[in-house]
Backbone atoms as SQL, in Angstrom:
CREATE TABLE atoms (id INTEGER PRIMARY KEY, chain TEXT, resi INTEGER, resn TEXT, atom TEXT, x REAL, y REAL, z REAL);
INSERT INTO atoms VALUES
  (1, 'A', 1, 'MET', 'N', -19.310, -21.160, 7.998),
  (2, 'A', 1, 'MET', 'CA', -19.187, -19.757, 7.679),
  (3, 'A', 1, 'MET', 'C', -19.200, -19.613, 6.148),
  (4, 'A', 2, 'ASN', 'N', -20.118, -18.831, 5.624),
  (5, 'A', 2, 'ASN', 'CA', -20.209, -18.691, 4.175),
  (6, 'A', 2, 'ASN', 'C', -19.303, -17.568, 3.673),
  (7, 'A', 3, 'HIS', 'N', -19.265, -17.398, 2.358),
  (8, 'A', 3, 'HIS', 'CA', -18.357, -16.431, 1.748),
  (9, 'A', 3, 'HIS', 'C', -18.730, -14.992, 2.096),
  (10, 'A', 4, 'LEU', 'N', -20.022, -14.720, 2.233),
  (11, 'A', 4, 'LEU', 'CA', -20.453, -13.366, 2.559),
  (12, 'A', 4, 'LEU', 'C', -19.968, -12.949, 3.944),
  (13, 'A', 5, 'SER', 'N', -20.099, -13.826, 4.920),
  (14, 'A', 5, 'SER', 'CA', -19.655, -13.474, 6.269),
  (15, 'A', 5, 'SER', 'C', -18.140, -13.343, 6.336),
  (16, 'A', 6, 'LYS', 'N', -17.420, -14.173, 5.589),
  (17, 'A', 6, 'LYS', 'CA', -15.956, -14.037, 5.546),
  (18, 'A', 6, 'LYS', 'C', -15.563, -12.706, 4.919),
  (19, 'A', 7, 'GLY', 'N', -16.271, -12.314, 3.862),
  (20, 'A', 7, 'GLY', 'CA', -15.997, -11.034, 3.213),
  (21, 'A', 7, 'GLY', 'C', -16.277, -9.855, 4.125),
  (22, 'A', 8, 'LEU', 'N', -17.368, -9.928, 4.876),
  (23, 'A', 8, 'LEU', 'CA', -17.697, -8.844, 5.803),
  (24, 'A', 8, 'LEU', 'C', -16.672, -8.738, 6.928),
  (25, 'A', 9, 'ILE', 'N', -16.212, -9.885, 7.409),
  (26, 'A', 9, 'ILE', 'CA', -15.184, -9.877, 8.455),
  (27, 'A', 9, 'ILE', 'C', -13.891, -9.266, 7.926),
  (28, 'A', 10, 'LEU', 'N', -13.504, -9.627, 6.702),
  (29, 'A', 10, 'LEU', 'CA', -12.295, -9.058, 6.110),
  (30, 'A', 10, 'LEU', 'C', -12.422, -7.562, 5.885),
  (31, 'A', 11, 'MET', 'N', -13.600, -7.111, 5.451),
  (32, 'A', 11, 'MET', 'CA', -13.807, -5.672, 5.260),
  (33, 'A', 11, 'MET', 'C', -13.739, -4.931, 6.591),
  (34, 'A', 12, 'ALA', 'N', -14.322, -5.509, 7.624),
  (35, 'A', 12, 'ALA', 'CA', -14.273, -4.877, 8.942),
  (36, 'A', 12, 'ALA', 'C', -12.839, -4.803, 9.456),
  (37, 'A', 13, 'LEU', 'N', -12.076, -5.875, 9.257),
  (38, 'A', 13, 'LEU', 'CA', -10.672, -5.863, 9.672),
  (39, 'A', 13, 'LEU', 'C', -9.866, -4.830, 8.888),
  (40, 'A', 14, 'CYS', 'N', -10.154, -4.684, 7.603),
  (41, 'A', 14, 'CYS', 'CA', -9.467, -3.668, 6.797),
  (42, 'A', 14, 'CYS', 'C', -9.757, -2.268, 7.333),
  (43, 'A', 15, 'LEU', 'N', -11.003, -2.002, 7.693),
  (44, 'A', 15, 'LEU', 'CA', -11.347, -0.690, 8.245),
  (45, 'A', 15, 'LEU', 'C', -10.665, -0.443, 9.588),
  (46, 'A', 16, 'VAL', 'N', -10.637, -1.465, 10.429),
  (47, 'A', 16, 'VAL', 'CA', -9.978, -1.325, 11.734),
  (48, 'A', 16, 'VAL', 'C', -8.497, -1.033, 11.545),
  (49, 'A', 17, 'PHE', 'N', -7.842, -1.790, 10.676),
  (50, 'A', 17, 'PHE', 'CA', -6.413, -1.570, 10.456),
  (51, 'A', 17, 'PHE', 'C', -6.148, -0.246, 9.747),
  (52, 'A', 18, 'ALA', 'N', -7.078, 0.204, 8.917),
  (53, 'A', 18, 'ALA', 'CA', -6.918, 1.502, 8.263),
  (54, 'A', 18, 'ALA', 'C', -6.954, 2.623, 9.297),
  (55, 'A', 19, 'PHE', 'N', -7.895, 2.570, 10.218),
  (56, 'A', 19, 'PHE', 'CA', -7.951, 3.592, 11.256),
  (57, 'A', 19, 'PHE', 'C', -6.736, 3.512, 12.180),
  (58, 'A', 20, 'LEU', 'N', -6.281, 2.301, 12.477),
  (59, 'A', 20, 'LEU', 'CA', -5.079, 2.175, 13.298),
  (60, 'A', 20, 'LEU', 'C', -3.857, 2.733, 12.577),
  (61, 'A', 21, 'GLU', 'N', -3.794, 2.525, 11.253),
  (62, 'A', 21, 'GLU', 'CA', -2.676, 3.061, 10.485),
  (63, 'A', 21, 'GLU', 'C', -2.687, 4.580, 10.502),
  (64, 'A', 22, 'LEU', 'N', -3.875, 5.172, 10.474),
  (65, 'A', 22, 'LEU', 'CA', -3.978, 6.626, 10.517),
  (66, 'A', 22, 'LEU', 'C', -3.667, 7.177, 11.904),
  (67, 'A', 23, 'ALA', 'N', -3.918, 6.400, 12.943),
  (68, 'A', 23, 'ALA', 'CA', -3.742, 6.899, 14.309),
  (69, 'A', 23, 'ALA', 'C', -2.354, 6.628, 14.874),
  (70, 'A', 24, 'LEU', 'N', -1.765, 5.501, 14.501),
  (71, 'A', 24, 'LEU', 'CA', -0.495, 5.119, 15.104),
  (72, 'A', 24, 'LEU', 'C', 0.678, 5.475, 14.208),
  (73, 'A', 25, 'GLY', 'N', 1.789, 5.793, 14.815),
  (74, 'A', 25, 'GLY', 'CA', 3.002, 6.129, 14.087),
  (75, 'A', 25, 'GLY', 'C', 3.962, 6.807, 15.040),
  (76, 'A', 26, 'SER', 'N', 4.918, 7.529, 14.474),
  (77, 'A', 26, 'SER', 'CA', 5.856, 8.238, 15.346),
  (78, 'A', 26, 'SER', 'C', 5.138, 9.316, 16.151),
  (79, 'A', 27, 'VAL', 'N', 4.041, 9.839, 15.585),
  (80, 'A', 27, 'VAL', 'CA', 3.164, 10.761, 16.302),
  (81, 'A', 27, 'VAL', 'C', 1.838, 10.043, 16.495),
  (82, 'A', 28, 'THR', 'N', 1.510, 9.708, 17.726),
  (83, 'A', 28, 'THR', 'CA', 0.252, 9.017, 18.009),
  (84, 'A', 28, 'THR', 'C', -0.873, 10.038, 18.106),
  (85, 'A', 29, 'ILE', 'N', -1.905, 9.802, 17.316),
  (86, 'A', 29, 'ILE', 'CA', -3.052, 10.708, 17.280),
  (87, 'A', 29, 'ILE', 'C', -4.253, 9.942, 17.812),
  (88, 'A', 30, 'PRO', 'N', -5.010, 10.527, 18.749),
  (89, 'A', 30, 'PRO', 'CA', -6.188, 9.832, 19.275),
  (90, 'A', 30, 'PRO', 'C', -7.186, 9.493, 18.155),
  (91, 'A', 31, 'LEU', 'N', -7.824, 8.345, 18.285),
  (92, 'A', 31, 'LEU', 'CA', -8.721, 7.851, 17.250),
  (93, 'A', 31, 'LEU', 'C', -9.897, 8.792, 17.001),
  (94, 'A', 32, 'ASN', 'N', -10.419, 9.405, 18.052),
  (95, 'A', 32, 'ASN', 'CA', -11.525, 10.342, 17.858),
  (96, 'A', 32, 'ASN', 'C', -11.082, 11.572, 17.062),
  (97, 'A', 33, 'GLN', 'N', -9.828, 11.971, 17.199),
  (98, 'A', 33, 'GLN', 'CA', -9.299, 13.087, 16.419),
  (99, 'A', 33, 'GLN', 'C', -9.115, 12.701, 14.952),
  (100, 'A', 34, 'VAL', 'N', -8.704, 11.462, 14.709),
  (101, 'A', 34, 'VAL', 'CA', -8.558, 10.973, 13.332),
  (102, 'A', 34, 'VAL', 'C', -9.912, 10.985, 12.635),
  (103, 'A', 35, 'ILE', 'N', -10.939, 10.497, 13.326),
  (104, 'A', 35, 'ILE', 'CA', -12.285, 10.477, 12.748),
  (105, 'A', 35, 'ILE', 'C', -12.770, 11.906, 12.489),
  (106, 'A', 36, 'SER', 'N', -12.499, 12.810, 13.404),
  (107, 'A', 36, 'SER', 'CA', -12.886, 14.210, 13.232),
  (108, 'A', 36, 'SER', 'C', -12.181, 14.827, 12.017),
  (109, 'A', 37, 'ILE', 'N', -10.912, 14.527, 11.844),
  (110, 'A', 37, 'ILE', 'CA', -10.159, 15.050, 10.697),
  (111, 'A', 37, 'ILE', 'C', -10.716, 14.495, 9.395),
  (112, 'A', 38, 'LEU', 'N', -11.036, 13.202, 9.380),
  (113, 'A', 38, 'LEU', 'CA', -11.557, 12.586, 8.160),
  (114, 'A', 38, 'LEU', 'C', -12.936, 13.113, 7.794),
  (115, 'A', 39, 'LEU', 'N', -13.714, 13.511, 8.783),
  (116, 'A', 39, 'LEU', 'CA', -15.053, 14.040, 8.529),
  (117, 'A', 39, 'LEU', 'C', -15.039, 15.540, 8.250),
  (118, 'A', 40, 'GLY', 'N', -13.853, 16.137, 8.206),
  (119, 'A', 40, 'GLY', 'CA', -13.738, 17.549, 7.859),
  (120, 'A', 40, 'GLY', 'C', -13.714, 18.490, 9.042),
  (121, 'A', 41, 'GLY', 'N', -13.723, 17.972, 10.243),
  (122, 'A', 41, 'GLY', 'CA', -13.666, 18.830, 11.422),
  (123, 'A', 41, 'GLY', 'C', -12.241, 19.250, 11.735),
  (124, 'A', 42, 'ASP', 'N', -12.114, 20.036, 12.791),
  (125, 'A', 42, 'ASP', 'CA', -10.799, 20.498, 13.218),
  (126, 'A', 42, 'ASP', 'C', -10.262, 19.598, 14.314),
  (127, 'A', 43, 'ALA', 'N', -8.955, 19.429, 14.322),
  (128, 'A', 43, 'ALA', 'CA', -8.302, 18.639, 15.363),
  (129, 'A', 43, 'ALA', 'C', -7.806, 19.573, 16.453),
  (130, 'A', 44, 'GLU', 'N', -7.441, 18.978, 17.587),
  (131, 'A', 44, 'GLU', 'CA', -6.915, 19.780, 18.687),
  (132, 'A', 44, 'GLU', 'C', -5.607, 20.456, 18.295),
  (133, 'A', 45, 'LYS', 'N', -4.791, 19.744, 17.535),
  (134, 'A', 45, 'LYS', 'CA', -3.513, 20.294, 17.081),
  (135, 'A', 45, 'LYS', 'C', -3.512, 20.359, 15.560),
  (136, 'A', 46, 'GLN', 'N', -3.057, 21.474, 15.032),
  (137, 'A', 46, 'GLN', 'CA', -2.985, 21.661, 13.586),
  (138, 'A', 46, 'GLN', 'C', -2.017, 20.659, 12.958),
  (139, 'A', 47, 'SER', 'N', -0.980, 20.291, 13.667),
  (140, 'A', 47, 'SER', 'CA', 0.001, 19.347, 13.125),
  (141, 'A', 47, 'SER', 'C', -0.610, 17.966, 12.904),
  (142, 'A', 48, 'TRP', 'N', -1.602, 17.594, 13.700),
  (143, 'A', 48, 'TRP', 'CA', -2.255, 16.301, 13.505),
  (144, 'A', 48, 'TRP', 'C', -2.989, 16.263, 12.168),
  (145, 'A', 49, 'GLU', 'N', -3.655, 17.369, 11.829),
  (146, 'A', 49, 'GLU', 'CA', -4.339, 17.431, 10.539),
  (147, 'A', 49, 'GLU', 'C', -3.345, 17.283, 9.396),
  (148, 'A', 50, 'LEU', 'N', -2.214, 17.945, 9.513),
  (149, 'A', 50, 'LEU', 'CA', -1.183, 17.866, 8.482),
  (150, 'A', 50, 'LEU', 'C', -0.645, 16.449, 8.348),
  (151, 'A', 51, 'VAL', 'N', -0.415, 15.795, 9.475),
  (152, 'A', 51, 'VAL', 'CA', 0.116, 14.431, 9.449),
  (153, 'A', 51, 'VAL', 'C', -0.888, 13.478, 8.813),
  (154, 'A', 52, 'VAL', 'N', -2.146, 13.577, 9.200),
  (155, 'A', 52, 'VAL', 'CA', -3.158, 12.653, 8.678),
  (156, 'A', 52, 'VAL', 'C', -3.433, 12.921, 7.205),
  (157, 'A', 53, 'ARG', 'N', -3.682, 14.171, 6.849),
  (158, 'A', 53, 'ARG', 'CA', -4.087, 14.486, 5.468),
  (159, 'A', 53, 'ARG', 'C', -2.937, 14.445, 4.476),
  (160, 'A', 54, 'SER', 'N', -1.750, 14.812, 4.898),
  (161, 'A', 54, 'SER', 'CA', -0.639, 14.908, 3.948),
  (162, 'A', 54, 'SER', 'C', 0.241, 13.668, 3.897),
  (163, 'A', 55, 'ALA', 'N', 0.302, 12.914, 4.972),
  (164, 'A', 55, 'ALA', 'CA', 1.218, 11.773, 4.993),
  (165, 'A', 55, 'ALA', 'C', 0.507, 10.435, 5.114),
  (166, 'A', 56, 'ARG', 'N', -0.291, 10.297, 6.131),
  (167, 'A', 56, 'ARG', 'CA', -0.845, 8.965, 6.416),
  (168, 'A', 56, 'ARG', 'C', -1.997, 8.573, 5.503),
  (169, 'A', 57, 'LEU', 'N', -2.884, 9.486, 5.174),
  (170, 'A', 57, 'LEU', 'CA', -4.022, 9.145, 4.310),
  (171, 'A', 57, 'LEU', 'C', -3.574, 8.768, 2.891),
  (172, 'A', 58, 'PRO', 'N', -2.693, 9.554, 2.249),
  (173, 'A', 58, 'PRO', 'CA', -2.217, 9.117, 0.930),
  (174, 'A', 58, 'PRO', 'C', -1.480, 7.779, 0.973),
  (175, 'A', 59, 'ARG', 'N', -0.722, 7.545, 2.043),
  (176, 'A', 59, 'ARG', 'CA', -0.003, 6.275, 2.177),
  (177, 'A', 59, 'ARG', 'C', -0.976, 5.111, 2.328),
  (178, 'A', 60, 'MET', 'N', -2.054, 5.324, 3.073),
  (179, 'A', 60, 'MET', 'CA', -3.045, 4.269, 3.251),
  (180, 'A', 60, 'MET', 'C', -3.783, 3.977, 1.950),
  (181, 'A', 61, 'ILE', 'N', -4.164, 5.025, 1.233),
  (182, 'A', 61, 'ILE', 'CA', -4.859, 4.835, -0.042),
  (183, 'A', 61, 'ILE', 'C', -3.956, 4.134, -1.045),
  (184, 'A', 62, 'THR', 'N', -2.686, 4.522, -1.087),
  (185, 'A', 62, 'THR', 'CA', -1.739, 3.871, -1.989),
  (186, 'A', 62, 'THR', 'C', -1.564, 2.402, -1.643),
  (187, 'A', 63, 'ALA', 'N', -1.507, 2.084, -0.371),
  (188, 'A', 63, 'ALA', 'CA', -1.362, 0.680, 0.043),
  (189, 'A', 63, 'ALA', 'C', -2.574, -0.146, -0.374),
  (190, 'A', 64, 'PHE', 'N', -3.782, 0.410, -0.194),
  (191, 'A', 64, 'PHE', 'CA', -4.978, -0.319, -0.619),
  (192, 'A', 64, 'PHE', 'C', -5.012, -0.517, -2.127),
  (193, 'A', 65, 'LEU', 'N', -4.666, 0.532, -2.883),
  (194, 'A', 65, 'LEU', 'CA', -4.683, 0.420, -4.337),
  (195, 'A', 65, 'LEU', 'C', -3.620, -0.554, -4.843),
  (196, 'A', 66, 'ALA', 'N', -2.431, -0.499, -4.262),
  (197, 'A', 66, 'ALA', 'CA', -1.375, -1.421, -4.690),
  (198, 'A', 66, 'ALA', 'C', -1.732, -2.862, -4.332),
  (199, 'A', 67, 'GLY', 'N', -2.254, -3.074, -3.149),
  (200, 'A', 67, 'GLY', 'CA', -2.646, -4.427, -2.747),
  (201, 'A', 67, 'GLY', 'C', -3.767, -4.984, -3.594),
  (202, 'A', 68, 'SER', 'N', -4.762, -4.149, -3.877),
  (203, 'A', 68, 'SER', 'CA', -5.863, -4.637, -4.702),
  (204, 'A', 68, 'SER', 'C', -5.412, -4.854, -6.139),
  (205, 'A', 69, 'GLY', 'N', -4.500, -4.029, -6.633),
  (206, 'A', 69, 'GLY', 'CA', -3.962, -4.223, -7.977),
  (207, 'A', 69, 'GLY', 'C', -3.167, -5.507, -8.098),
  (208, 'A', 70, 'LEU', 'N', -2.361, -5.800, -7.090),
  (209, 'A', 70, 'LEU', 'CA', -1.605, -7.052, -7.099),
  (210, 'A', 70, 'LEU', 'C', -2.528, -8.262, -7.013),
  (211, 'A', 71, 'ALA', 'N', -3.559, -8.166, -6.190),
  (212, 'A', 71, 'ALA', 'CA', -4.505, -9.276, -6.082),
  (213, 'A', 71, 'ALA', 'C', -5.248, -9.492, -7.395),
  (214, 'A', 72, 'MET', 'N', -5.668, -8.400, -8.017),
  (215, 'A', 72, 'MET', 'CA', -6.392, -8.509, -9.281),
  (216, 'A', 72, 'MET', 'C', -5.500, -9.058, -10.392),
  (217, 'A', 73, 'SER', 'N', -4.255, -8.599, -10.447),
  (218, 'A', 73, 'SER', 'CA', -3.365, -9.106, -11.491),
  (219, 'A', 73, 'SER', 'C', -3.057, -10.581, -11.278),
  (220, 'A', 74, 'GLY', 'N', -2.913, -11.004, -10.045),
  (221, 'A', 74, 'GLY', 'CA', -2.702, -12.429, -9.769),
  (222, 'A', 74, 'GLY', 'C', -3.905, -13.259, -10.153),
  (223, 'A', 75, 'LEU', 'N', -5.093, -12.762, -9.843),
  (224, 'A', 75, 'LEU', 'CA', -6.313, -13.477, -10.217),
  (225, 'A', 75, 'LEU', 'C', -6.450, -13.576, -11.730),
  (226, 'A', 76, 'LEU', 'N', -6.179, -12.484, -12.433),
  (227, 'A', 76, 'LEU', 'CA', -6.278, -12.504, -13.885),
  (228, 'A', 76, 'LEU', 'C', -5.250, -13.444, -14.509),
  (229, 'A', 77, 'MET', 'N', -4.043, -13.447, -13.966),
  (230, 'A', 77, 'MET', 'CA', -3.013, -14.327, -14.502),
  (231, 'A', 77, 'MET', 'C', -3.384, -15.794, -14.274),
  (232, 'A', 78, 'GLN', 'N', -3.875, -16.115, -13.097),
  (233, 'A', 78, 'GLN', 'CA', -4.269, -17.490, -12.822),
  (234, 'A', 78, 'GLN', 'C', -5.470, -17.895, -13.664),
  (235, 'A', 79, 'THR', 'N', -6.386, -16.981, -13.902),
  (236, 'A', 79, 'THR', 'CA', -7.542, -17.290, -14.741),
  (237, 'A', 79, 'THR', 'C', -7.133, -17.462, -16.193),
  (238, 'A', 80, 'TYR', 'N', -6.279, -16.583, -16.687),
  (239, 'A', 80, 'TYR', 'CA', -5.863, -16.639, -18.087),
  (240, 'A', 80, 'TYR', 'C', -5.111, -17.928, -18.401),
  (241, 'A', 81, 'PHE', 'N', -4.201, -18.317, -17.528),
  (242, 'A', 81, 'PHE', 'CA', -3.408, -19.523, -17.775),
  (243, 'A', 81, 'PHE', 'C', -4.077, -20.787, -17.252),
  (244, 'A', 82, 'ARG', 'N', -5.211, -20.653, -16.593),
  (245, 'A', 82, 'ARG', 'CA', -5.933, -21.786, -16.002),
  (246, 'A', 82, 'ARG', 'C', -5.005, -22.617, -15.117),
  (247, 'A', 83, 'ASN', 'N', -4.242, -21.914, -14.328),
  (248, 'A', 83, 'ASN', 'CA', -3.259, -22.549, -13.458),
  (249, 'A', 83, 'ASN', 'C', -3.285, -21.831, -12.116),
  (250, 'A', 84, 'PRO', 'N', -3.688, -22.521, -11.037),
  (251, 'A', 84, 'PRO', 'CA', -3.757, -21.851, -9.738),
  (252, 'A', 84, 'PRO', 'C', -2.390, -21.463, -9.175),
  (253, 'A', 85, 'LEU', 'N', -1.321, -21.968, -9.780),
  (254, 'A', 85, 'LEU', 'CA', 0.023, -21.649, -9.301),
  (255, 'A', 85, 'LEU', 'C', 0.734, -20.633, -10.192),
  (256, 'A', 86, 'ALA', 'N', 0.026, -20.042, -11.149),
  (257, 'A', 86, 'ALA', 'CA', 0.649, -19.100, -12.073),
  (258, 'A', 86, 'ALA', 'C', 1.169, -17.887, -11.310),
  (259, 'A', 87, 'GLY', 'N', 2.362, -17.466, -11.663),
  (260, 'A', 87, 'GLY', 'CA', 2.972, -16.308, -11.031),
  (261, 'A', 87, 'GLY', 'C', 3.646, -15.428, -12.065),
  (262, 'A', 88, 'PRO', 'N', 4.329, -14.394, -11.620),
  (263, 'A', 88, 'PRO', 'CA', 4.966, -13.467, -12.548),
  (264, 'A', 88, 'PRO', 'C', 6.033, -14.116, -13.429),
  (265, 'A', 89, 'SER', 'N', 6.639, -15.180, -12.973),
  (266, 'A', 89, 'SER', 'CA', 7.698, -15.805, -13.767),
  (267, 'A', 89, 'SER', 'C', 7.151, -16.505, -15.005),
  (268, 'A', 90, 'VAL', 'N', 5.847, -16.760, -15.060),
  (269, 'A', 90, 'VAL', 'CA', 5.249, -17.416, -16.226),
  (270, 'A', 90, 'VAL', 'C', 5.425, -16.549, -17.468),
  (271, 'A', 91, 'LEU', 'N', 5.260, -15.231, -17.311),
  (272, 'A', 91, 'LEU', 'CA', 5.382, -14.318, -18.443),
  (273, 'A', 91, 'LEU', 'C', 6.761, -13.680, -18.547),
  (274, 'A', 92, 'GLY', 'N', 7.661, -14.017, -17.650),
  (275, 'A', 92, 'GLY', 'CA', 8.979, -13.406, -17.680),
  (276, 'A', 92, 'GLY', 'C', 9.027, -12.046, -17.028),
  (277, 'A', 93, 'ILE', 'N', 8.020, -11.732, -16.223),
  (278, 'A', 93, 'ILE', 'CA', 7.976, -10.418, -15.574),
  (279, 'A', 93, 'ILE', 'C', 9.125, -10.273, -14.582),
  (280, 'A', 94, 'THR', 'N', 9.471, -11.350, -13.894),
  (281, 'A', 94, 'THR', 'CA', 10.553, -11.305, -12.920),
  (282, 'A', 94, 'THR', 'C', 11.876, -10.995, -13.604),
  (283, 'A', 95, 'SER', 'N', 12.144, -11.669, -14.703),
  (284, 'A', 95, 'SER', 'CA', 13.385, -11.433, -15.438),
  (285, 'A', 95, 'SER', 'C', 13.412, -10.040, -16.040),
  (286, 'A', 96, 'GLY', 'N', 12.282, -9.589, -16.547),
  (287, 'A', 96, 'GLY', 'CA', 12.209, -8.253, -17.140),
  (288, 'A', 96, 'GLY', 'C', 12.441, -7.158, -16.119),
  (289, 'A', 97, 'SER', 'N', 11.910, -7.323, -14.934),
  (290, 'A', 97, 'SER', 'CA', 12.118, -6.299, -13.906),
  (291, 'A', 97, 'SER', 'C', 13.564, -6.292, -13.432),
  (292, 'A', 98, 'SER', 'N', 14.194, -7.457, -13.365),
  (293, 'A', 98, 'SER', 'CA', 15.613, -7.513, -13.002),
  (294, 'A', 98, 'SER', 'C', 16.464, -6.808, -14.050),
  (295, 'A', 99, 'LEU', 'N', 16.127, -6.992, -15.307),
  (296, 'A', 99, 'LEU', 'CA', 16.842, -6.322, -16.386),
  (297, 'A', 99, 'LEU', 'C', 16.657, -4.804, -16.285),
  (298, 'A', 100, 'ALA', 'N', 15.456, -4.359, -16.009),
  (299, 'A', 100, 'ALA', 'CA', 15.199, -2.919, -15.895),
  (300, 'A', 100, 'ALA', 'C', 15.996, -2.302, -14.754),
  (301, 'A', 101, 'VAL', 'N', 16.086, -2.981, -13.623),
  (302, 'A', 101, 'VAL', 'CA', 16.864, -2.475, -12.494),
  (303, 'A', 101, 'VAL', 'C', 18.340, -2.435, -12.848),
  (304, 'A', 102, 'ALA', 'N', 18.841, -3.474, -13.511),
  (305, 'A', 102, 'ALA', 'CA', 20.248, -3.497, -13.906),
  (306, 'A', 102, 'ALA', 'C', 20.558, -2.361, -14.877),
  (307, 'A', 103, 'LEU', 'N', 19.683, -2.113, -15.841),
  (308, 'A', 103, 'LEU', 'CA', 19.897, -1.010, -16.778),
  (309, 'A', 103, 'LEU', 'C', 19.855, 0.339, -16.076),
  (310, 'A', 104, 'LEU', 'N', 18.946, 0.496, -15.133),
  (311, 'A', 104, 'LEU', 'CA', 18.850, 1.741, -14.379),
  (312, 'A', 104, 'LEU', 'C', 20.134, 2.009, -13.605),
  (313, 'A', 105, 'VAL', 'N', 20.659, 0.971, -12.970),
  (314, 'A', 105, 'VAL', 'CA', 21.891, 1.128, -12.197),
  (315, 'A', 105, 'VAL', 'C', 23.049, 1.460, -13.122),
  (316, 'A', 106, 'MET', 'N', 23.129, 0.791, -14.264),
  (317, 'A', 106, 'MET', 'CA', 24.239, 1.025, -15.192),
  (318, 'A', 106, 'MET', 'C', 24.167, 2.411, -15.818),
  (319, 'A', 107, 'LEU', 'N', 23.002, 2.846, -16.222),
  (320, 'A', 107, 'LEU', 'CA', 22.870, 4.108, -16.942),
  (321, 'A', 107, 'LEU', 'C', 22.900, 5.334, -16.046),
  (322, 'A', 108, 'SER', 'N', 22.456, 5.202, -14.814),
  (323, 'A', 108, 'SER', 'CA', 22.386, 6.375, -13.948),
  (324, 'A', 108, 'SER', 'C', 23.537, 6.445, -12.956),
  (325, 'A', 109, 'GLY', 'N', 24.357, 5.431, -12.885),
  (326, 'A', 109, 'GLY', 'CA', 25.432, 5.417, -11.904),
  (327, 'A', 109, 'GLY', 'C', 24.955, 4.746, -10.643),
  (328, 'A', 110, 'GLY', 'N', 25.732, 3.847, -10.133),
  (329, 'A', 110, 'GLY', 'CA', 25.328, 3.034, -8.993),
  (330, 'A', 110, 'GLY', 'C', 25.072, 3.820, -7.729),
  (331, 'A', 111, 'MET', 'N', 25.856, 4.867, -7.477),
  (332, 'A', 111, 'MET', 'CA', 25.699, 5.590, -6.224),
  (333, 'A', 111, 'MET', 'C', 24.400, 6.389, -6.181),
  (334, 'A', 112, 'THR', 'N', 23.949, 6.874, -7.314),
  (335, 'A', 112, 'THR', 'CA', 22.705, 7.642, -7.323),
  (336, 'A', 112, 'THR', 'C', 21.530, 6.767, -6.894),
  (337, 'A', 113, 'VAL', 'N', 21.461, 5.578, -7.447),
  (338, 'A', 113, 'VAL', 'CA', 20.378, 4.666, -7.091),
  (339, 'A', 113, 'VAL', 'C', 20.526, 4.210, -5.653),
  (340, 'A', 114, 'TRP', 'N', 21.748, 3.916, -5.226),
  (341, 'A', 114, 'TRP', 'CA', 21.971, 3.466, -3.863),
  (342, 'A', 114, 'TRP', 'C', 21.590, 4.548, -2.861),
  (343, 'A', 115, 'SER', 'N', 21.990, 5.783, -3.124),
  (344, 'A', 115, 'SER', 'CA', 21.670, 6.867, -2.190),
  (345, 'A', 115, 'SER', 'C', 20.180, 7.154, -2.162),
  (346, 'A', 116, 'ALA', 'N', 19.500, 6.984, -3.297),
  (347, 'A', 116, 'ALA', 'CA', 18.052, 7.179, -3.304),
  (348, 'A', 116, 'ALA', 'C', 17.358, 6.059, -2.552),
  (349, 'A', 117, 'ALA', 'N', 17.898, 4.848, -2.637),
  (350, 'A', 117, 'ALA', 'CA', 17.276, 3.708, -1.968),
  (351, 'A', 117, 'ALA', 'C', 17.401, 3.790, -0.454),
  (352, 'A', 118, 'VAL', 'N', 18.532, 4.224, 0.027),
  (353, 'A', 118, 'VAL', 'CA', 18.731, 4.277, 1.474),
  (354, 'A', 118, 'VAL', 'C', 18.370, 5.644, 2.063),
  (355, 'A', 119, 'GLY', 'N', 18.028, 6.600, 1.214),
  (356, 'A', 119, 'GLY', 'CA', 17.569, 7.890, 1.700),
  (357, 'A', 119, 'GLY', 'C', 18.659, 8.824, 2.139),
  (358, 'A', 120, 'VAL', 'N', 19.859, 8.688, 1.593),
  (359, 'A', 120, 'VAL', 'CA', 20.968, 9.570, 1.962),
  (360, 'A', 120, 'VAL', 'C', 20.915, 10.842, 1.168);
C-alpha cells in the first residue's frame, strides 16, 4: 500500500467520522437531513438546522483545525530540532503553560476558574 492510497483512506475516514459527528449526539439527526442542511436545503425540523449549523458544525471545524494545528506544530518542531522524539518539553512549553495556569488561578481566584471548568 503506497502513501497515496493511505492518504485517501484517511481522508475518507475523516469524512465519514465528520458526517457521523454531525448526525450523532444527544439529538440524533438522520444522515440525509444532515447532508440536506449542509447543502443549504431545509430540514424536516427547524431545530435540526439550528443544532447542525450552530453547534455541531463549528465544533467539527474547530476540532479539525486544532488537530491539524497540533500535527503541524509537532512536525515543525521535529524538523527544526532534527529529532523524531521532540515534544513540547524541549522548548519549555509544558512548564510555561503550567505557570500560566497557576497565575490565572492565583490572580482570578480559585473558585472562578473551578466553576468555569466544571460548568457550574
